[in-house]
C-alpha positions as CSV (number, residue, x, y, z in Angstrom):
1,M,0.4,0.1,-0.1
2,G,3.0,2.9,0.7
3,D,4.4,1.9,-2.6
4,L,0.5,2.8,-4.2
5,L,0.7,5.6,-2.2
6,V,4.5,6.6,-3.6
7,N,3.5,6.0,-7.1
8,K,0.0,8.2,-7.0
9,E,2.7,11.0,-5.1
10,Q,0.6,11.1,-2.5
11,W,3.4,9.5,0.5
12,D,3.7,13.1,1.4
13,A,-0.2,13.2,3.2
14,M,1.3,10.8,5.6
15,N,3.3,13.2,7.2
16,P,1.6,16.6,8.1
17,S,5.1,18.1,8.5
18,T,6.3,17.2,4.6
19,K,3.5,20.1,3.4
20,P,5.6,21.4,0.6
21,I,5.9,25.2,0.7
22,P,4.3,26.3,-1.8
23,M,1.5,24.0,-2.0
24,S,-1.9,25.8,-0.9
25,S,-4.0,24.5,2.1
26,K,-6.9,23.7,0.0
27,D,-4.5,21.0,-2.6
28,W,-2.9,19.5,1.0
29,K,-6.5,19.3,1.9
30,K,-7.1,17.8,-1.7
31,L,-3.9,15.2,-1.6
32,H,-5.5,14.2,2.5
33,R,-8.3,13.0,0.8
34,K,-7.5,11.5,-2.5
35,A,-4.8,9.5,-0.2
36,R,-7.1,8.3,2.3
37,N,-9.8,7.5,-0.5
38,T,-6.7,5.3,-2.2
39,I,-6.5,3.4,1.0
40,H,-9.8,3.2,1.4
41,L,-10.3,1.7,-2.1
42,F,-7.7,-1.6,-1.4
43,L,-9.4,-2.6,2.0
44,S,-11.9,-5.0,2.6
45,D,-15.6,-4.3,3.8
46,L,-15.2,-5.4,7.1
47,V,-11.7,-3.8,7.4
48,L,-12.8,-0.9,6.5
49,L,-15.4,-0.6,8.7
50,N,-13.1,-1.3,11.7
51,V,-11.1,2.5,10.5
52,S,-13.9,4.1,8.2
53,R,-13.6,7.0,11.1
54,E,-10.3,8.0,11.1
55,D,-9.8,11.2,8.9
56,S,-6.2,11.6,8.1
57,P,-4.7,9.2,6.5
58,K,-1.6,9.2,8.4
59,K,-4.1,8.3,11.9
60,L,-5.5,5.6,9.3
61,W,-2.6,4.1,8.4
62,E,-1.5,4.0,12.0
63,K,-4.7,1.6,12.8
64,L,-4.0,-0.3,10.3
65,G,-0.3,-1.0,11.0
66,N,-2.1,-1.5,15.1
67,L,-4.7,-3.7,13.6
68,Y,-1.8,-6.1,11.6
69,Q,0.9,-5.7,13.4
């Protein structure tokens, strides 16, 4: 999954402190939504039910890590 986020140039959204300087807040929020949705698309319905309340891709990634370590 991490490789997919890198490939889609969405990995920066996993760390809020990596926001590129010239990127607007609107584009930063859009990148976060895209990263979160990319992850959601590859989860089974059962897994998605367990993590769907996470609003940031980083929190989602961490919760998945905690569930499936």
